[in-house]
Kinemage of the C-alpha trace (Angstrom):
@kinemage 1
@onewidth
@group {chain A} dominant
@subgroup {mainchain}
@vectorlist {calphas} color= white
{ca met a 1} P -1.285 -17.221 23.111
{ca lys a 2} L -3.107 -13.950 23.314
{ca tyr a 3} L -6.015 -14.399 20.695
{ca pro a 4} L -7.915 -17.259 19.724
{ca ala a 5} L -6.594 -19.408 16.577
{ca ile a 6} L -7.502 -17.002 13.433
{ca gln a 7} L -10.184 -18.350 10.848
{ca asn a 8} L -11.023 -17.542 7.622
{ca phe a 9} L -14.079 -15.075 7.324
{ca ile a 10} L -16.524 -16.797 4.589
{ca asn a 11} L -20.414 -15.529 4.145
{ca gly a 12} L -20.362 -13.593 7.015
{ca lys a 13} L -18.894 -15.977 9.656
{ca phe a 14} L -15.475 -17.048 11.081
{ca thr a 15} L -14.924 -20.679 9.299
{ca pro a 16} L -12.002 -22.809 9.982
{ca ala a 17} L -9.873 -23.656 7.499
{ca ser a 18} L -9.562 -27.187 5.237
{ca ala a 19} L -5.784 -27.626 6.049
{ca ala a 20} L -4.348 -28.211 9.152
{ca arg a 21} L -0.965 -26.424 8.595
{ca thr a 22} L -0.770 -23.315 10.779
{ca leu a 23} L 1.831 -20.693 10.993
{ca asn a 24} L 2.329 -18.556 14.431
{ca val a 25} L 2.042 -14.959 14.616
{ca val a 26} L 4.585 -13.360 16.546
{ca ser a 27} L 4.601 -9.720 17.853
{ca pro a 28} L 7.709 -8.092 16.867
{ca leu a 29} L 7.721 -5.617 19.560
{ca asp a 30} L 8.739 -8.387 22.109
{ca gly a 31} L 8.495 -12.027 20.397
{ca asn a 32} L 5.498 -13.085 22.190
{ca leu a 33} L 2.785 -15.538 20.447
{ca leu a 34} L -0.057 -13.839 19.482
{ca ser a 35} L -2.235 -16.259 17.674
{ca thr a 36} L -2.049 -18.999 14.655
{ca val a 37} L -2.705 -18.304 11.230
{ca pro a 38} L -4.121 -21.247 8.962
{ca met a 39} L -2.870 -22.138 5.709
{ca ser a 40} L -5.907 -22.608 3.683
{ca gly a 41} L -6.224 -24.453 0.511
{ca ala a 42} L -7.983 -24.037 -2.642
{ca ser a 43} L -11.335 -25.717 -1.326
{ca asp a 44} L -11.634 -22.864 1.166
{ca leu a 45} L -10.780 -20.385 -1.692
{ca asp a 46} L -13.484 -22.044 -3.754
{ca gln a 47} L -16.167 -21.613 -0.607
{ca ala a 48} L -15.270 -17.878 -0.290
{ca val a 49} L -15.585 -17.341 -4.322
{ca gln a 50} L -19.392 -19.252 -3.943
{ca ala a 51} L -20.209 -17.151 -1.179
{ca ala a 52} L -19.208 -13.961 -3.149
{ca gln a 53} L -20.677 -15.008 -6.235
{ca ala a 54} L -24.047 -15.572 -4.478
{ca ala a 55} L -24.006 -12.346 -2.719
{ca phe a 56} L -22.974 -10.331 -6.236
{ca pro a 57} L -26.324 -10.133 -8.083
{ca ile a 58} L -28.171 -8.506 -5.305
{ca trp a 59} L -25.231 -6.406 -4.123
{ca ser a 60} L -24.122 -5.265 -7.600
{ca lys a 61} L -28.122 -4.217 -8.376
{ca thr a 62} L -28.584 -2.397 -5.270
{ca pro a 63} L -28.263 1.647 -6.308
{ca ile a 64} L -24.883 3.040 -5.293
{ca lys a 65} L -26.421 5.654 -3.003
{ca glu a 66} L -27.658 2.731 -0.670
{ca arg a 67} L -24.166 0.885 -1.001
{ca val a 68} L -22.325 3.751 0.320
{ca gln a 69} L -24.445 3.700 3.428
{ca val a 70} L -22.440 0.826 4.480
{ca phe a 71} L -19.556 2.866 4.482
{ca phe a 72} L -20.761 5.942 6.211
{ca arg a 73} L -21.237 3.340 8.862
{ca tyr a 74} L -18.370 1.638 8.773
{ca lys a 75} L -16.381 5.347 8.902
{ca ala a 76} L -18.234 5.975 12.055
{ca leu a 77} L -17.024 2.352 13.425
{ca leu a 78} L -13.379 3.024 12.469
{ca glu a 79} L -13.702 6.288 14.515
{ca lys a 80} L -15.423 4.531 17.353
{ca asn a 81} L -12.815 1.595 17.386
{ca leu a 82} L -9.557 3.545 16.574
{ca lys a 83} L -7.736 3.016 19.876
{ca glu a 84} L -8.336 -0.637 19.737
{ca leu a 85} L -7.638 -1.030 16.134
{ca ala a 86} L -4.323 0.963 16.383
{ca glu a 87} L -3.229 -1.241 19.354
{ca leu a 88} L -3.877 -4.601 17.280
{ca cys a 89} L -1.973 -2.619 14.452
{ca ser a 90} L 0.932 -1.745 16.421
{ca glu a 91} L 0.917 -5.386 18.250
{ca glu a 92} L 0.889 -7.465 15.237
{ca asn a 93} L 3.240 -5.368 12.994
{ca gly a 94} L 5.692 -3.759 15.575
{ca lys a 95} L 5.062 -0.095 14.536
{ca thr a 96} L 4.648 2.551 17.161
{ca tyr a 97} L 1.141 3.358 18.541
{ca gly a 98} L 1.302 6.645 17.070
{ca glu a 99} L 2.226 5.380 13.613
{ca ser a 100} L -0.904 2.885 13.958
{ca val a 101} L -3.238 5.685 14.940
{ca ala a 102} L -2.028 7.334 11.584
{ca glu a 103} L -2.631 4.131 9.608
{ca ile a 104} L -6.600 4.030 11.161
{ca glu a 105} L -6.834 7.577 10.369
{ca lys a 106} L -6.010 7.195 6.739
{ca cys a 107} L -8.288 4.467 6.509
{ca ile a 108} L -10.901 6.599 7.747
{ca glu a 109} L -9.902 9.357 4.796
{ca leu a 110} L -10.002 6.154 2.122
{ca thr a 111} L -13.550 5.136 3.386
{ca glu a 112} L -14.712 9.005 3.228
{ca phe a 113} L -13.813 8.905 -0.316
{ca ala a 114} L -15.561 5.854 -0.914
{ca thr a 115} L -19.005 7.608 0.152
{ca ser a 116} L -18.425 10.264 -2.472
{ca leu a 117} L -18.148 7.922 -5.181
{ca pro a 118} L -21.877 8.395 -6.157
{ca gln a 119} L -21.019 11.906 -7.216
{ca leu a 120} L -17.966 10.883 -9.384
{ca ile a 121} L -19.746 8.003 -11.239
{ca thr a 122} L -22.906 9.651 -12.783
{ca gly a 123} L -21.747 8.593 -16.333
{ca glu a 124} L -22.707 10.708 -19.015
{ca leu a 125} L -25.620 11.070 -21.336
{ca leu a 126} L -25.721 12.885 -24.989
{ca glu a 127} L -28.235 13.417 -27.651
{ca val a 128} L -25.995 12.631 -30.494
{ca ser a 129} L -28.706 13.043 -33.505
{ca lys a 130} L -32.326 13.956 -33.106
{ca gly a 131} L -34.207 11.369 -31.336
{ca val a 132} L -30.663 9.230 -30.436
{ca glu a 133} L -29.312 9.124 -27.317
{ca cys a 134} L -25.978 7.759 -25.968
{ca arg a 135} L -25.189 6.665 -22.255
{ca thr a 136} L -22.401 5.322 -20.021
{ca glu a 137} L -22.536 3.843 -16.906
{ca his a 138} L -20.180 2.118 -14.841
{ca val a 139} L -20.696 -1.531 -14.103
{ca ala a 140} L -19.147 -4.018 -11.336
{ca leu a 141} L -16.961 -6.538 -12.310
{ca gly a 142} L -18.129 -9.647 -10.154
{ca val a 143} L -15.716 -11.168 -7.645
{ca val a 144} L -12.326 -9.651 -6.982
{ca ala a 145} L -9.603 -10.337 -5.045
{ca ser a 146} L -7.137 -8.173 -2.945
{ca ile a 147} L -3.484 -9.708 -1.750
{ca val a 148} L -2.023 -7.115 0.885
{ca pro a 149} L 1.175 -7.198 2.517
{ca phe a 150} L 2.405 -6.844 6.324
{ca asn a 151} L 3.487 -3.306 6.556
{ca phe a 152} L -0.016 -1.705 6.571
{ca pro a 153} L -2.278 -4.229 8.186
{ca ala a 154} L -5.404 -1.984 7.980
{ca met a 155} L -4.257 0.897 5.573
{ca val a 156} L -3.499 -0.886 2.578
{ca pro a 157} L -6.870 -3.439 2.841
{ca asn a 158} L -8.410 -0.004 3.124
{ca trp a 159} L -6.980 1.018 -0.552
{ca thr a 160} L -9.091 -1.674 -1.772
{ca ile a 161} L -12.115 -2.731 0.300
{ca pro a 162} L -14.233 0.755 0.217
{ca asn a 163} L -13.776 1.113 -3.533
{ca ala a 164} L -14.100 -1.990 -4.903
{ca ile a 165} L -17.067 -3.167 -2.681
{ca ala a 166} L -18.825 0.463 -2.821
{ca leu a 167} L -18.740 0.201 -6.900
{ca gly a 168} L -20.509 -3.123 -6.554
{ca asn a 169} L -17.848 -5.903 -6.334
{ca cys a 170} L -17.795 -8.747 -4.005
{ca met a 171} L -14.194 -9.226 -2.718
{ca ile a 172} L -11.562 -11.936 -1.454
{ca met a 173} L -8.986 -10.581 0.808
{ca lys a 174} L -5.951 -12.544 1.208
{ca pro a 175} L -3.852 -10.759 4.208
{ca ser a 176} L -0.238 -11.315 4.884
{ca glu a 177} L 0.379 -14.489 6.980
{ca lys a 178} L 2.511 -12.179 9.441
{ca val a 179} L -0.194 -9.686 10.063
{ca pro a 180} L -3.596 -11.711 9.902
{ca leu a 181} L -5.453 -10.178 12.974
{ca ser a 182} L -6.544 -6.427 11.681
{ca cys a 183} L -8.380 -8.013 8.371
{ca gly a 184} L -10.330 -10.213 10.599
{ca arg a 185} L -11.495 -7.185 12.955
{ca ile a 186} L -12.384 -4.872 9.689
{ca ala a 187} L -14.490 -8.059 8.644
{ca glu a 188} L -16.624 -7.799 11.944
{ca leu a 189} L -16.869 -3.971 11.540
{ca leu a 190} L -18.073 -4.029 7.840
{ca gln a 191} L -20.519 -6.583 8.980
{ca glu a 192} L -21.657 -4.563 11.756
{ca ala a 193} L -21.965 -1.693 9.524
{ca gly a 194} L -24.885 -3.710 7.678
{ca leu a 195} L -22.519 -5.341 4.812
{ca pro a 196} L -24.444 -8.333 3.499
{ca asp a 197} L -23.015 -11.857 3.929
{ca gly a 198} L -20.620 -12.629 1.196
{ca val a 199} L -19.666 -9.335 -0.062
{ca phe a 200} L -16.467 -9.538 1.906
{ca asn a 201} L -14.598 -12.782 2.450
{ca val a 202} L -11.161 -13.271 4.069
{ca val a 203} L -9.029 -16.168 3.077
{ca his a 204} L -5.877 -16.856 5.049
{ca gly a 205} L -2.866 -18.656 3.432
{ca asp a 206} L 0.574 -18.308 1.604
{ca val a 207} L 2.139 -18.379 -1.689
{ca ala a 208} L -0.125 -21.446 -2.838
{ca met a 209} L -3.136 -19.347 -1.887
{ca val a 210} L -1.804 -16.401 -4.089
{ca asn a 211} L -1.224 -18.655 -6.797
{ca ala a 212} L -4.920 -20.097 -6.359
{ca ile a 213} L -6.109 -16.551 -6.835
{ca cys a 214} L -4.411 -15.901 -9.529
{ca asp a 215} L -5.601 -19.288 -11.408
{ca his a 216} L -9.172 -18.900 -10.062
{ca pro a 217} L -11.811 -18.938 -13.041
{ca asn a 218} L -14.238 -17.054 -11.322
{ca ile a 219} L -11.910 -14.095 -9.814
{ca glu a 220} L -12.334 -11.341 -12.136
{ca ala a 221} L -9.508 -9.031 -10.884
{ca val a 222} L -6.630 -9.106 -8.686
{ca ser a 223} L -5.116 -6.356 -6.901
{ca phe a 224} L -1.434 -6.957 -5.083
{ca val a 225} L 0.891 -4.706 -3.019
{ca gly a 226} L 4.304 -6.384 -2.106
{ca ser a 227} L 7.840 -6.772 -3.507
{ca thr a 228} L 8.685 -6.188 -7.307
{ca lys a 229} L 9.480 -9.589 -7.448
{ca val a 230} L 6.395 -10.910 -6.310
{ca ala a 231} L 4.341 -8.250 -7.896
{ca lys a 232} L 5.808 -9.489 -11.485
{ca ile a 233} L 4.847 -12.895 -11.031
{ca val a 234} L 1.264 -12.094 -9.986
{ca tyr a 235} L 0.714 -9.592 -12.455
{ca gln a 236} L 2.078 -12.059 -15.309
{ca arg a 237} L 0.204 -15.214 -13.486
{ca ala a 238} L -3.085 -13.179 -13.240
{ca thr a 239} L -2.962 -11.686 -16.701
{ca gln a 240} L -2.051 -14.974 -18.133
{ca asn a 241} L -5.518 -15.942 -16.839
{ca leu a 242} L -7.005 -13.275 -18.511
{ca lys a 243} L -7.712 -11.435 -15.533
{ca arg a 244} L -7.229 -7.706 -14.535
{ca cys a 245} L -4.508 -7.010 -12.299
{ca leu a 246} L -2.665 -4.189 -10.761
{ca ala a 247} L 0.418 -4.876 -8.885
{ca leu a 248} L 2.214 -2.729 -6.773
{ca gly a 249} L 6.068 -3.332 -5.994
{ca gly a 250} L 8.743 -2.089 -4.208
{ca ala a 251} L 10.804 1.374 -4.472
{ca lys a 252} L 14.060 2.909 -4.042
{ca asn a 253} L 12.746 6.477 -3.303
{ca his a 254} L 15.481 9.331 -3.801
{ca leu a 255} L 15.322 12.499 -2.033
{ca met a 256} L 17.544 15.180 -3.603
{ca val a 257} L 19.027 17.565 -1.099
{ca leu a 258} L 20.345 20.949 -2.863
{ca pro a 259} L 22.679 23.599 -0.469
{ca asp a 260} L 19.840 25.941 -0.404
{ca ala a 261} L 17.725 23.664 1.576
{ca ile a 262} L 16.647 24.968 4.828
{ca pro a 263} L 18.700 22.691 6.991
{ca asp a 264} L 16.374 22.030 10.024
{ca met a 265} L 13.156 21.192 8.190
{ca thr a 266} L 15.182 18.973 5.721
{ca ala a 267} L 16.834 17.037 8.419
{ca gln a 268} L 13.711 16.552 10.404
{ca asn a 269} L 11.605 15.316 6.890
{ca val a 270} L 14.788 13.055 5.903
{ca ala a 271} L 15.367 11.309 9.346
{ca ala a 272} L 11.181 10.839 9.425
{ca ser a 273} L 10.525 9.600 6.273
{ca met a 274} L 13.918 7.320 6.310
{ca ser a 275} L 12.733 5.830 9.857
{ca gly a 276} L 8.878 6.240 10.045
{ca cys a 277} L 7.296 2.749 10.495
{ca ala a 278} L 10.743 1.340 10.855
{ca gly a 279} L 11.508 2.257 7.154
{ca gln a 280} L 9.166 -0.607 6.602
{ca arg a 281} L 7.104 1.334 3.546
{ca cys a 282} L 7.179 2.183 0.013
{ca met a 283} L 7.105 5.677 0.460
{ca ala a 284} L 10.108 5.745 2.704
{ca ala a 285} L 13.415 7.595 1.933
{ca ser a 286} L 15.810 4.978 1.081
{ca ala a 287} L 18.270 7.075 -0.831
{ca met a 288} L 19.400 10.616 -0.640
{ca val a 289} L 21.431 12.590 -3.149
{ca gly a 290} L 23.346 15.768 -1.691
{ca val a 291} L 24.333 17.931 -4.687
{ca gly a 292} L 27.072 20.107 -4.094
{ca asn a 293} L 28.024 21.077 -0.223
{ca val a 294} L 25.389 19.916 1.694
{ca asp a 295} L 27.716 18.287 4.729
{ca his a 296} L 26.003 21.094 7.269
{ca ile a 297} L 22.297 19.336 6.438
{ca ile a 298} L 23.856 16.090 6.805
{ca ala a 299} L 25.269 16.507 10.328
{ca lys a 300} L 21.605 17.767 11.138
{ca ile a 301} L 20.212 14.632 9.667
{ca cys a 302} L 22.596 12.396 11.722
{ca asp a 303} L 21.408 14.662 15.112
{ca glu a 304} L 17.945 14.132 14.201
{ca ala a 305} L 18.184 10.028 13.684
{ca arg a 306} L 20.210 10.222 17.026
{ca lys a 307} L 16.845 11.419 18.427
{ca ile a 308} L 14.891 8.319 17.127
{ca val a 309} L 15.081 5.540 20.137
{ca pro a 310} L 14.053 1.870 19.471
{ca gly a 311} L 11.359 0.805 21.670
{ca glu a 312} L 10.333 4.725 22.207
{ca asn a 313} L 9.841 6.705 18.884
{ca leu a 314} L 10.991 4.062 16.776
{ca gly a 315} L 9.025 0.493 15.896
{ca ala a 316} L 10.311 -3.094 15.488
{ca val a 317} L 11.187 -4.293 11.982
{ca ile a 318} L 8.341 -7.352 11.267
{ca asn a 319} L 10.649 -10.400 11.969
{ca lys a 320} L 14.401 -11.639 12.784
{ca glu a 321} L 14.915 -12.530 9.184
{ca ser a 322} L 14.180 -8.810 8.165
{ca gln a 323} L 16.173 -7.718 11.006
{ca glu a 324} L 19.281 -9.887 9.756
{ca arg a 325} L 18.780 -8.766 6.259
{ca ile a 326} L 18.949 -5.221 7.020
{ca glu a 327} L 21.829 -5.096 9.096
{ca ser a 328} L 23.822 -7.249 6.482
{ca tyr a 329} L 23.190 -4.568 4.066
{ca ile a 330} L 24.754 -2.087 6.322
{ca thr a 331} L 27.502 -4.140 7.016
{ca gln a 332} L 27.952 -4.774 3.331
{ca ala a 333} L 28.003 -1.206 2.831
{ca glu a 334} L 30.821 -0.493 5.436
{ca lys a 335} L 33.111 -3.469 3.690
{ca asp a 336} L 32.566 -1.590 0.312
{ca gly a 337} L 33.878 1.683 1.572
{ca ala a 338} L 30.935 3.381 2.731
{ca lys a 339} L 30.942 5.700 5.991
{ca ile a 340} L 28.548 4.628 8.804
{ca leu a 341} L 27.448 8.050 10.546
{ca val a 342} L 24.817 6.434 12.640
{ca asp a 343} L 24.777 2.948 13.312
{ca gly a 344} L 21.634 1.026 14.328
{ca arg a 345} L 23.034 -2.507 14.245
{ca asn a 346} L 22.423 -4.678 17.336
{ca ala a 347} L 19.886 -2.620 18.926
{ca lys a 348} L 18.030 -3.789 21.766
{ca val a 349} L 15.130 -2.819 23.961
{ca ser a 350} L 15.264 -3.271 27.778
{ca gly a 351} L 12.140 -5.619 28.481
{ca lys a 352} L 11.421 -6.642 25.118
{ca glu a 353} L 14.583 -8.365 24.422
{ca gly a 354} L 12.455 -11.041 22.212
{ca gly a 355} L 11.595 -7.902 19.742
{ca thr a 356} L 13.253 -7.250 16.463
{ca tyr a 357} L 14.583 -4.010 16.194
{ca val a 358} L 17.101 -2.066 13.912
{ca gly a 359} L 17.936 1.654 14.864
{ca pro a 360} L 18.323 4.364 12.348
{ca thr a 361} L 21.065 4.006 10.123
{ca val a 362} L 23.023 6.889 8.265
{ca ile a 363} L 25.410 5.440 5.796
{ca asp a 364} L 27.559 8.253 3.810
{ca phe a 365} L 29.787 8.326 0.720
{ca val a 366} L 27.481 5.385 -1.145
{ca thr a 367} L 27.886 4.902 -4.518
{ca pro a 368} L 25.231 4.152 -6.807
{ca asp a 369} L 26.754 0.604 -7.643
{ca met a 370} L 26.467 -0.755 -3.905
{ca ser a 371} L 23.477 -2.741 -2.794
{ca val a 372} L 22.428 -0.310 -0.286
{ca ala a 373} L 21.882 1.862 -3.587
{ca arg a 374} L 20.313 -0.077 -5.855
{ca glu a 375} L 18.301 -2.346 -3.626
{ca glu a 376} L 15.174 -1.957 -1.473
{ca ile a 377} L 16.147 -2.617 2.126
{ca phe a 378} L 12.935 -1.862 3.805
{ca gly a 379} L 14.130 -0.663 7.107
{ca pro a 380} L 15.325 2.593 8.798
{ca val a 381} L 18.242 3.083 6.686
{ca ile a 382} L 19.296 5.988 4.481
{ca ser a 383} L 22.438 5.883 1.887
{ca ile a 384} L 23.904 9.214 0.863
{ca met a 385} L 25.063 9.465 -2.684
{ca arg a 386} L 27.230 12.812 -3.647
{ca ala a 387} L 26.816 14.501 -7.190
{ca asn a 388} L 28.102 17.882 -8.334
{ca thr a 389} L 25.084 19.009 -10.371
{ca val a 390} L 21.405 18.502 -9.978
{ca asp a 391} L 21.883 16.764 -13.812
{ca glu a 392} L 24.099 14.317 -12.032
{ca ala a 393} L 21.666 13.976 -9.303
{ca leu a 394} L 18.937 13.189 -11.662
{ca ala a 395} L 20.998 10.783 -13.871
{ca ile a 396} L 21.628 8.484 -10.279
{ca glu a 397} L 17.640 8.811 -9.645
{ca asn a 398} L 16.495 8.134 -13.346
{ca lys a 399} L 19.009 5.264 -13.330
{ca asn a 400} L 17.226 3.508 -10.453
{ca pro a 401} L 14.548 0.981 -11.936
{ca tyr a 402} L 11.999 1.820 -9.461
{ca gly a 403} L 9.607 4.812 -9.780
{ca asn a 404} L 7.590 5.332 -6.779
{ca ala a 405} L 8.676 8.513 -5.326
{ca ala a 406} L 11.357 11.213 -5.513
{ca ser a 407} L 11.565 14.855 -3.707
{ca val a 408} L 13.713 17.287 -3.734
{ca phe a 409} L 14.403 19.926 -0.755
{ca thr a 410} L 15.663 23.604 -2.116
{ca gln a 411} L 14.108 26.873 -1.791
{ca asn a 412} L 14.504 27.468 -5.489
{ca gly a 413} L 11.183 27.173 -7.228
{ca gly a 414} L 12.885 26.863 -10.723
{ca met a 415} L 15.322 24.279 -9.738
{ca ala a 416} L 12.281 22.464 -7.926
{ca arg a 417} L 10.140 22.508 -11.249
{ca tyr a 418} L 13.214 21.178 -13.292
{ca ile a 419} L 13.447 18.283 -10.813
{ca met a 420} L 9.668 17.659 -10.513
{ca glu a 421} L 9.825 17.482 -14.506
{ca lys a 422} L 12.770 15.174 -15.025
{ca ala a 423} L 12.234 12.604 -11.889
{ca ser a 424} L 11.174 9.338 -13.017
{ca ala a 425} L 8.561 8.764 -10.365
{ca gly a 426} L 4.933 8.567 -10.161
{ca met a 427} L 4.807 10.597 -6.944
{ca val a 428} L 7.047 13.701 -6.561
{ca gly a 429} L 7.349 16.069 -3.598
{ca val a 430} L 9.023 19.425 -2.711
{ca asn a 431} L 10.502 19.796 0.234
{ca val a 432} L 8.158 16.835 1.524
{ca gly a 433} L 9.944 13.367 2.972
{ca val a 434} L 7.122 11.517 2.131
{ca pro a 435} L 5.007 13.049 -0.897
{ca val a 436} L 1.935 10.255 -0.873
{ca pro a 437} L -1.125 12.218 -2.264
{ca arg a 438} L -3.964 12.588 -0.071
{ca glu a 439} L -7.331 11.680 -1.364
{ca pro a 440} L -8.876 12.088 -3.832
{ca phe a 441} L -5.293 11.910 -5.302
{ca ser a 442} L -4.637 8.581 -6.199
{ca phe a 443} L -1.492 6.316 -4.946
{ca gly a 444} L 0.542 4.638 -7.811
{ca gly a 445} L 4.203 4.644 -8.990
{ca trp a 446} L 5.831 4.014 -11.996
{ca asn a 447} L 8.369 1.737 -13.618
{ca glu a 448} L 9.268 -1.124 -11.409
{ca ser a 449} L 7.106 0.160 -8.877
{ca lys a 450} L 3.789 -0.704 -10.835
{ca phe a 451} L 2.524 -3.419 -13.114
{ca gly a 452} L -1.014 -2.508 -14.715
{ca val a 453} L -2.738 0.569 -15.721
{ca gly a 454} L -4.487 3.017 -13.547
{ca asp a 455} L -3.834 3.668 -9.511
{ca ile a 456} L -5.197 1.304 -6.738
{ca thr a 457} L -7.124 4.596 -4.702
{ca gly a 458} L -8.667 7.794 -5.636
{ca lys a 459} L -10.395 8.607 -8.864
{ca ser a 460} L -8.365 6.322 -10.759
{ca ser a 461} L -9.293 3.213 -8.865
{ca ile a 462} L -12.971 3.514 -10.326
{ca glu a 463} L -11.477 2.464 -14.078
{ca phe a 464} L -9.664 -0.661 -12.261
{ca trp a 465} L -12.741 -1.552 -10.462
{ca thr a 466} L -15.383 -1.441 -13.041
{ca lys a 467} L -16.318 -1.790 -16.625
{ca leu a 468} L -17.809 0.866 -18.989
{ca lys a 469} L -21.362 0.247 -20.525
{ca lys a 470} L -22.193 2.067 -23.559
{ca thr a 471} L -25.878 2.316 -24.391
{ca thr a 472} L -27.384 3.875 -27.702
{ca val a 473} L -31.347 4.478 -27.413
{ca lys a 474} L -33.814 5.780 -30.374
{ca trp a 475} L -37.647 5.492 -29.658
{ca asn a 476} L -39.101 8.040 -32.468
{ca ala a 477} L -39.450 6.585 -35.683
{ca glu a 478} L -40.346 9.745 -37.096
{ca ala a 479} L -37.078 11.248 -36.374
{ca gly a 480} L -35.747 9.108 -39.475
{ca val a 481} L -32.446 7.509 -40.417
{ca asn a 482} L -29.227 8.921 -40.839
{ca trp a 483} L -25.575 7.864 -40.700
{ca met a 484} L -25.417 8.052 -36.841
{ca ser a 485} L -28.839 5.920 -36.402
């Protein structure tokens, strides 16, 4: 075992879990045992919540200009420790080192945005009548929780940590039991940056811990990122317990490729989108709709896909179960009559035979009723469907129940605008394979890709992590009384 057994992080120190049950943490890169993670119980969560409650009065009353100083220092520590954090991320998740570097760089950008929050929540003040003023201010909620997935061990936690905490909340973080190492290191860096004890806590566990968070009476809000199936359950359970909840689910992102698209640029973007992070991201291109004759572009996509080599510029998928599930989708598509143009099944990496890899896979002549066209595969697989017109392509995209992202590849500005307006997705791109908004613009999809109001990052997150206090003040009695006072 490369690392010591993982512990919870509560009230500024690593603390053993009350439960004895643990799970192995295995690197998808080579199958080696990294550590063990505890399956914490309700008493562990109680302990973390109590620590957060104790820290909240002082932290929330600390002026925001002072609170964000912690995140200026945290940003510097992320930059200083970038290589170590990227290596850890790659080791536990299986993505390439370069992808892990990009993930930590995104953490830095998210933290940088949080340092600007004092300029964004100044509130409003207006003299509404002579001698009468109305004022608004953003107030922290209290103890909040963030439940995060395996695919971005550092970035998704940092979707919530800087904003929620800079806005005055105290947080309980529940990492994925598959990738628990990065959150522990984040906790250490936050402490080094000067974050007071109890403001940020990490409690490990599985579905039982997720349920406990949703049920805990002293947690005010819950954010979740994961599959749509689980997002629905978390949203329903948390809101049933009268909590705020923002639950991000899965995706089936459609790229619409028109005949006038620039072939080389389109092929490079499509291949990179479907295979980046081994396809294990909710913004990956999973479905492509070719409009008219785009065979020449599909041929180039296949050429680009063949340049993507497992163990070199393509990372592993998270575990054996995922590997088998992804390959079963490819096999089923073949049985259903689709044509496998590039086949990533049975991928092996020399010297890392214990790793779990799936090669890039391009499937053509997929029909919208096939499982590879309807369901989130979460692997380096793209399913190509055909349409005669843009409206046919949009009908396919609109029928998909998800709504995270959609993109169009074309040189026709009017057609691009038409598709941008008609696509049923929260994030839309033109000639961009992964249309993730950069800060300060927020991340969030539509339909069955998101449950709750607002977005998890950017300016929209302010409304989720705070409540608005409205104050009306009158001092001068000589102003008299009217209907406004």
